[in-house]
ChimeraX commands (.cxc) that place a marker at each C-alpha (Angstrom):
marker #1 position 2.71,-61.87,-36.30 radius 0.5
marker #1 position 3.31,-62.91,-33.02 radius 0.5
marker #1 position 2.65,-61.84,-30.24 radius 0.5
marker #1 position 5.74,-59.69,-29.40 radius 0.5
marker #1 position 5.49,-57.93,-32.77 radius 0.5
marker #1 position 1.50,-57.48,-31.95 radius 0.5
marker #1 position 2.23,-55.36,-28.77 radius 0.5
marker #1 position 5.64,-54.10,-30.65 radius 0.5
marker #1 position 3.21,-52.49,-33.21 radius 0.5
marker #1 position 0.49,-51.23,-31.19 radius 0.5
marker #1 position 2.34,-49.58,-28.91 radius 0.5
marker #1 position 4.13,-47.27,-32.19 radius 0.5
marker #1 position 0.35,-46.28,-33.49 radius 0.5
marker #1 position -1.13,-45.77,-30.27 radius 0.5
marker #1 position 2.05,-43.94,-28.85 radius 0.5
marker #1 position 1.56,-46.19,-25.96 radius 0.5
marker #1 position 4.98,-48.07,-23.91 radius 0.5
marker #1 position 5.13,-51.21,-25.45 radius 0.5
marker #1 position 4.24,-52.43,-20.90 radius 0.5
marker #1 position 0.97,-50.39,-21.68 radius 0.5
marker #1 position 0.18,-52.22,-24.98 radius 0.5
marker #1 position 1.67,-55.42,-23.17 radius 0.5
marker #1 position -1.26,-55.00,-19.80 radius 0.5
marker #1 position -4.44,-53.46,-23.21 radius 0.5
marker #1 position -3.38,-56.66,-25.07 radius 0.5
marker #1 position -3.53,-59.08,-22.53 radius 0.5
marker #1 position -6.69,-57.60,-21.23 radius 0.5
marker #1 position -8.27,-57.72,-24.61 radius 0.5
marker #1 position -7.42,-61.73,-24.46 radius 0.5
marker #1 position -8.47,-62.50,-21.39 radius 0.5
marker #1 position -11.80,-60.27,-21.28 radius 0.5
marker #1 position -12.80,-62.26,-24.91 radius 0.5
marker #1 position -11.78,-65.84,-23.00 radius 0.5
marker #1 position -13.98,-64.85,-19.94 radius 0.5
marker #1 position -16.94,-63.83,-22.23 radius 0.5
marker #1 position -16.81,-66.95,-23.94 radius 0.5
marker #1 position -16.11,-68.91,-20.93 radius 0.5
marker #1 position -19.52,-67.53,-20.03 radius 0.5
marker #1 position -21.04,-68.44,-23.18 radius 0.5
marker #1 position -21.58,-64.88,-24.97 radius 0.5
marker #1 position -20.22,-63.25,-28.27 radius 0.5
marker #1 position -17.66,-60.18,-28.63 radius 0.5
marker #1 position -18.83,-58.76,-31.97 radius 0.5
marker #1 position -16.64,-56.26,-32.84 radius 0.5
marker #1 position -18.19,-54.32,-35.23 radius 0.5
marker #1 position -16.48,-53.98,-38.91 radius 0.5
marker #1 position -13.26,-56.97,-37.89 radius 0.5
marker #1 position -15.15,-59.76,-36.83 radius 0.5
marker #1 position -17.39,-61.88,-33.88 radius 0.5
marker #1 position -16.04,-64.31,-31.67 radius 0.5
marker #1 position -18.38,-66.88,-30.38 radius 0.5
marker #1 position -18.64,-70.70,-29.24 radius 0.5
marker #1 position -20.33,-73.23,-30.77 radius 0.5
marker #1 position -21.06,-77.18,-30.01 radius 0.5
marker #1 position -19.62,-80.09,-31.41 radius 0.5
marker #1 position -20.98,-83.18,-30.64 radius 0.5
marker #1 position -19.68,-86.56,-29.68 radius 0.5
marker #1 position -18.61,-88.67,-33.17 radius 0.5
marker #1 position -16.30,-91.72,-33.76 radius 0.5
marker #1 position -12.82,-90.71,-35.82 radius 0.5
marker #1 position -10.18,-92.54,-36.67 radius 0.5
marker #1 position -6.17,-93.04,-35.53 radius 0.5
marker #1 position -4.65,-91.63,-39.37 radius 0.5
marker #1 position -1.29,-93.72,-37.96 radius 0.5
marker #1 position -3.40,-97.12,-36.79 radius 0.5
marker #1 position -6.44,-96.75,-38.56 radius 0.5
marker #1 position -8.17,-97.61,-35.29 radius 0.5
marker #1 position -11.07,-95.73,-34.16 radius 0.5
marker #1 position -11.54,-93.63,-31.39 radius 0.5
marker #1 position -14.69,-91.94,-29.86 radius 0.5
marker #1 position -14.09,-88.02,-29.86 radius 0.5
marker #1 position -15.58,-86.16,-26.97 radius 0.5
marker #1 position -18.36,-83.70,-27.19 radius 0.5
marker #1 position -16.75,-80.41,-27.00 radius 0.5
marker #1 position -17.18,-76.79,-26.95 radius 0.5
marker #1 position -15.30,-74.45,-29.19 radius 0.5
marker #1 position -13.85,-70.97,-29.76 radius 0.5
marker #1 position -15.28,-69.07,-33.38 radius 0.5
marker #1 position -14.03,-66.30,-35.77 radius 0.5
marker #1 position -15.76,-64.90,-38.28 radius 0.5
marker #1 position -14.20,-61.95,-40.08 radius 0.5
marker #1 position -16.60,-58.48,-40.18 radius 0.5
marker #1 position -17.37,-56.87,-43.59 radius 0.5
marker #1 position -14.28,-54.43,-42.98 radius 0.5
marker #1 position -12.06,-56.52,-42.67 radius 0.5
marker #1 position -12.28,-58.91,-45.24 radius 0.5
marker #1 position -12.84,-55.90,-47.41 radius 0.5
marker #1 position -9.16,-54.88,-46.57 radius 0.5
marker #1 position -7.77,-57.98,-46.46 radius 0.5
marker #1 position -8.64,-58.33,-50.39 radius 0.5
marker link #1:1,2 radius 0.2
marker link #1:2,3 radius 0.2
marker link #1:3,4 radius 0.2
marker link #1:4,5 radius 0.2
marker link #1:5,6 radius 0.2
marker link #1:6,7 radius 0.2
marker link #1:7,8 radius 0.2
marker link #1:8,9 radius 0.2
marker link #1:9,10 radius 0.2
marker link #1:10,11 radius 0.2
marker link #1:11,12 radius 0.2
marker link #1:12,13 radius 0.2
marker link #1:13,14 radius 0.2
marker link #1:14,15 radius 0.2
marker link #1:15,16 radius 0.2
marker link #1:16,17 radius 0.2
marker link #1:17,18 radius 0.2
marker link #1:18,19 radius 0.2
marker link #1:19,20 radius 0.2
marker link #1:20,21 radius 0.2
marker link #1:21,22 radius 0.2
marker link #1:22,23 radius 0.2
marker link #1:23,24 radius 0.2
marker link #1:24,25 radius 0.2
marker link #1:25,26 radius 0.2
marker link #1:26,27 radius 0.2
marker link #1:27,28 radius 0.2
marker link #1:28,29 radius 0.2
marker link #1:29,30 radius 0.2
marker link #1:30,31 radius 0.2
marker link #1:31,32 radius 0.2
marker link #1:32,33 radius 0.2
marker link #1:33,34 radius 0.2
marker link #1:34,35 radius 0.2
marker link #1:35,36 radius 0.2
marker link #1:36,37 radius 0.2
marker link #1:37,38 radius 0.2
marker link #1:38,39 radius 0.2
marker link #1:39,40 radius 0.2
marker link #1:40,41 radius 0.2
marker link #1:41,42 radius 0.2
marker link #1:42,43 radius 0.2
marker link #1:43,44 radius 0.2
marker link #1:44,45 radius 0.2
marker link #1:45,46 radius 0.2
marker link #1:46,47 radius 0.2
marker link #1:47,48 radius 0.2
marker link #1:48,49 radius 0.2
marker link #1:49,50 radius 0.2
marker link #1:50,51 radius 0.2
marker link #1:51,52 radius 0.2
marker link #1:52,53 radius 0.2
marker link #1:53,54 radius 0.2
marker link #1:54,55 radius 0.2
marker link #1:55,56 radius 0.2
marker link #1:56,57 radius 0.2
marker link #1:57,58 radius 0.2
marker link #1:58,59 radius 0.2
marker link #1:59,60 radius 0.2
marker link #1:60,61 radius 0.2
marker link #1:61,62 radius 0.2
marker link #1:62,63 radius 0.2
marker link #1:63,64 radius 0.2
marker link #1:64,65 radius 0.2
marker link #1:65,66 radius 0.2
marker link #1:66,67 radius 0.2
marker link #1:67,68 radius 0.2
marker link #1:68,69 radius 0.2
marker link #1:69,70 radius 0.2
marker link #1:70,71 radius 0.2
marker link #1:71,72 radius 0.2
marker link #1:72,73 radius 0.2
marker link #1:73,74 radius 0.2
marker link #1:74,75 radius 0.2
marker link #1:75,76 radius 0.2
marker link #1:76,77 radius 0.2
marker link #1:77,78 radius 0.2
marker link #1:78,79 radius 0.2
marker link #1:79,80 radius 0.2
marker link #1:80,81 radius 0.2
marker link #1:81,82 radius 0.2
marker link #1:82,83 radius 0.2
marker link #1:83,84 radius 0.2
marker link #1:84,85 radius 0.2
marker link #1:85,86 radius 0.2
marker link #1:86,87 radius 0.2
marker link #1:87,88 radius 0.2
marker link #1:88,89 radius 0.2
marker link #1:89,90 radius 0.2
view
């Protein structure tokens, strides 16, 4: 599902305009992004949890040349599905 399809689905289910659904989706993604930037977790009970994880620096390998490369430490976003979402997808 693309962002446009998601907006269409939200608008239909909520009985609102596509413009309002797009604004709501953008507000949601901005709120989650800002919380993760601050190091906070976002938990939606039954749906899942957005969080961050730190990856330490490591040595990798370029798959096409085989040459070793250094990969810098980074912070990455994670999502863990909640129980209701897992059950619904089963």
